[in-house]
C-alpha positions, 0 to 999 in steps of 0.5 A, a space after each residue: 656890513 663888516 667894519 672896513 678894517 682894510 682902510 686901517 690895514 692899508 696904512 701899514 707896511 704889511 699891505 705892500 702886496 696890495 698897494 703898488 708904491 710910487 716914486 722913491 722905490 725901484 721894483 721889478 719893473 724897469 724902464 726909463 722916461 722923461 719927467 715931462 711924460 710923468 707930469 703930462 695929464 695932471 688934472 682933468 681934461 682929455 686925460 679923463 681926470 688923471 691925477 698923480 697918486 703915491 701908490 696904486 690900489 687894485 681895481 675890480 671890474 665887474 660885468 653885469 647885464 647891461 654893462 661894466 662896473 669898476 670899483 676901488 679894490 680897497 674901499 669898495 667905492 664905485 668909480 664908474 659904470 659903463 653901459 654896454 649890452 651883451 654877455 661880457 667875459 672879462 680877462 686882464 690884458 696883462 699890463 696891469 691896467 686894461 681888461 679885455 672884454 670878449 664881446 661876441 665876435 670881437 675883443 674890446 679893450 677896457 681901461 681900468 684907469 691905473 697908469 704907471 709911467 716909468 721915470 729912470 729907476 722908478 715909476 710915477 703913478 696916476 689914476 683916471 676915470 675907467 672907460 671902454 676904449 675904441 680899440 677892438 680886435 676882430 675875433 669870430 666867437 672871441 674866446 680864451 685870453 692867456 697872459 704869459 711871459 709878457 705876451 697876451 694870446 687871444 683865441 678866436 673859436 670861430 676861426 681857430 686862430 690865436 692873435 699874440 701881441 706884447 702885453 704892453 702894446 695895450 698901454 696906449 689904448 690902441 691896437 694896430 695890425 703890426 703889433 699882432 702875430 697870428 697863429 693858424 691852427 687849421 680849423 675853427 674850434 674851442 681852443 687856447 694858446 699860450 705864449 712862451 719865453 722862447 718866442 714860441 706858442 703852445 696851441 690846441 688843434 682840432 675841429 668843432 666836432 673834436 679836439 685832442 692835440 696840443 702843439 708847440 710852434 716855434 718863433 718861425 711858425 714851425 711845429 716842433 713838438 706835439 701830443 695827440 693824447 689830449 681828447 677834449 682839450 680844454 683849459 690851461 695853466 702855467 706853473 713855476 719853472 726852476 729851469 729856463 723853459 716854461 711849464 704849462 698844463 692842459 686839461 684832457 678827458 683822459 688825464 692832464 697833459 704837461 709841457 715841460 723841458 720842450 716836450 709833452 708828458 702825459 699824466 696817468 690817472 686811475 679813472 678811464 674818464 678824468 677831466 681837468 678842464 679848468 685850471 689855475 696856476 701860480 709862478 710861486 708853485 710847480 703845482 697847478 690847481 684843477 677841477 676833477 671830474 670823473 663822470 662823462 655822462 653828467 650834465 653838468 657834473 658837480 664834483 666835490 674833489 679838486 686836483 693838485 697837478 704836480 708838473 715836476 712829477 707829472 702826477 695829480 692828487 685828488 683832494 676831497 672838499 666835501 662840497 661842490 664848486 664850479 669853473 669860476 671857483 678856482 684861484 691862487 694866492 701870492 704864495 701859491 695857495 690854492 683857493 676854491 669856493 664851494 657850494 657851502 659858501 666857504 672859501 677853501 684855502 689849501 697848501 698846494 704842496 700837501 693838499 692840506 686845507 689850511 682854512 675854510 672861510 665863511 664868505 657867501 651864503 650856500 649856493 649852487 651852479 645854475 644849469 646855464 653857465 652864463 647866468 650869474 654865479 659866484 666868482 673868485 679872483 686873487 691879487 697878492 694876499 687878497 681874494 675877491 668873491 662876488 655873490 650875485 644872490 645878495 649883490 655883494 663883493 667880499 674881500 678876504 685876506 688869504 694869509 689869515 683867512 679873515 673876511 676884511 670887508 663886504 660891499 653892497 653892489 648896485 648891480 647883480 655881478 656876473 664876470 669879474 677881473 681884477 687889475 693892480 697896476 702891475 704888468 702881468 697882474 697875478 689876478 687869476 
């Protein structure tokens, strides 16, 4: 095992991106609360062993065959094991604390145990035992979860509906009907929805047989913009916006689609078939990272190129990496770096603006995507300047510093990891 240098790093100012500091500093979060609310729940009891801490460290939630495992993202310590059957897909809920678990025909709410309590111009921080709460949202064929602009959208493929609510609505561990706005798309399909700053929502439309439309619905429910030029629409990512509106891209089988300045813009590609159905965005960059598939008959296709989609110019550039990857290989760093874990076991760190590969970091042993996508394979998630990579073949979790390309630590896992989510206590966690 690699010497745990991260414990030394955590004692320096440079790790501010990893640790969310406590009382005495005011950050981007705002709000007010009473001293009594900050002191409630110290110690054990009904609060699940809550204790006050000076800062919050990321927590890594890992899905495996039989349940959920929660780890301290700085030390690798196992904090809790939660038994639960089924194939569980994991997504941050957007409040920095909870994880939404796609569990068949419902979404379950998992509390990772990172608690931020507002107090005048700063926050008090607490940790408590992670647990699967009793909160559930009914959603036949529970699918994609998207967090954007302080809201969270949960898509039901079986109904073709999106349920949208404020991300901080999850904080009390409960979900009530009055907190949810339902967007109807017309028919069941494998879709996605993106909440917008102006109160509107971008949502896909289609059927179980085909889908090719993306629509902007305003706050009143009226469709105000639409593009039907996105066959096989799948995947989305939000990019940096220099204006007041949102910038979001979608994957299609004839080149991506970009929503910008209140309208849709088609991205021209040289291929007759070009699919970018898996995407990763960053608030620090106008460029979205995508996969880049060009063989419609491949099942599955194993591309060695990725796409860098410039949402300002509505253009996409293919970058050859020399090794393939899969849909769980893509993530973004805090400065907009593009991260891709390839079959050769390397984490490729790219400058998203130029496409230049800044570093290739040896992380896992060479691997290959399995025929069944639900079987365990490596996952990549990033929070701040750190990337977490699971390695099912060796039952390990690796931690890499993105800015230096250094493998900081590798931890043994008591389970074979499959899905993964990372939360850091900060609302709209950048973990991706």
